[in-house]
C-alpha positions as CSV (number, residue, x, y, z in Angstrom):
1,X,87.1,54.7,150.9
2,X,86.7,56.7,154.1
3,X,86.8,55.2,157.5
4,X,83.9,55.7,159.9
5,X,84.3,57.4,163.2
6,X,82.6,56.5,166.4
7,X,82.0,59.2,168.9
8,X,80.9,58.4,172.5
9,X,79.4,61.1,174.6
10,X,79.2,60.7,178.3
11,X,76.7,62.9,180.2
12,X,75.0,62.7,183.5
13,X,71.4,62.6,182.6
14,X,70.2,61.1,185.9
15,X,68.1,64.2,186.7
16,X,66.5,64.1,183.3
17,X,65.8,60.4,183.7
18,X,64.1,61.1,187.1
19,X,62.1,63.9,185.6
20,X,61.0,61.9,182.6
21,X,60.1,58.9,184.8
22,X,57.8,61.1,187.0
23,X,56.2,62.5,183.8
24,X,55.7,59.0,182.4
25,X,54.1,57.9,185.7
26,X,51.8,60.8,185.7
27,X,50.8,60.1,182.0
28,X,50.1,56.5,182.9
29,X,47.9,57.5,185.8
30,X,46.0,59.9,183.7
31,X,45.4,57.2,181.1
32,X,44.2,54.8,183.7
33,X,41.9,57.5,185.2
34,X,40.6,58.3,181.7
35,X,39.8,54.7,181.1
36,X,37.9,54.5,184.4
37,X,35.9,57.6,183.4
38,X,35.1,56.1,180.0
39,X,33.8,52.9,181.7
40,X,31.6,54.9,184.0
41,X,30.3,57.0,181.2
42,X,29.5,53.9,179.2
43,X,27.4,52.6,182.1
44,X,25.3,55.8,182.0
45,X,25.2,55.7,178.2
46,X,27.5,58.8,178.1
47,X,24.7,61.1,179.0
48,X,26.2,62.3,182.2
49,X,27.9,65.7,181.7
50,X,29.9,65.2,184.9
51,X,31.8,62.3,183.3
52,X,32.5,64.5,180.3
53,X,33.8,67.3,182.4
54,X,36.1,64.8,184.3
55,X,37.3,63.5,180.9
56,X,38.2,67.0,179.8
57,X,40.1,67.6,183.0
58,X,42.1,64.4,182.6
59,X,42.9,65.2,179.0
60,X,44.1,68.7,180.1
61,X,46.4,67.0,182.6
62,X,47.7,64.6,179.9
63,X,48.4,67.6,177.7
64,X,50.3,69.5,180.4
65,X,52.3,66.3,181.1
66,X,53.2,66.0,177.4
67,X,54.2,69.7,177.3
68,X,56.5,69.2,180.3
69,X,58.1,66.1,178.7
70,X,58.6,67.9,175.4
71,X,60.2,70.8,177.3
72,X,62.6,68.5,179.1
73,X,63.6,66.8,175.9
74,X,64.2,70.2,174.1
75,X,66.4,71.2,177.0
76,X,68.4,68.0,176.7
77,X,68.7,68.6,172.9
78,X,70.1,72.1,173.5
79,X,72.6,70.8,176.1
80,X,73.8,68.1,173.7
81,X,74.0,70.6,170.8
82,X,76.3,72.8,173.0
83,X,78.5,69.8,173.9
84,X,79.2,69.1,170.2
């Protein structure tokens, strides 16, 4: 039977953590804003197009935030692949 091998990688990912923390905060704020828009739209029975436009803008922000987060994670993956 073969023996297992443990490999420990040490890397300074503090910048990545800060970046991801900012992106997660932005995503949470967008979600909160989206919920507030939804509540306001429900009060007006969803007929107000202004609320729908606001909702679209918040969703666009969430999409951009997710794209940035994905890019950060892809960059980290590339760095780790090079380190192997």
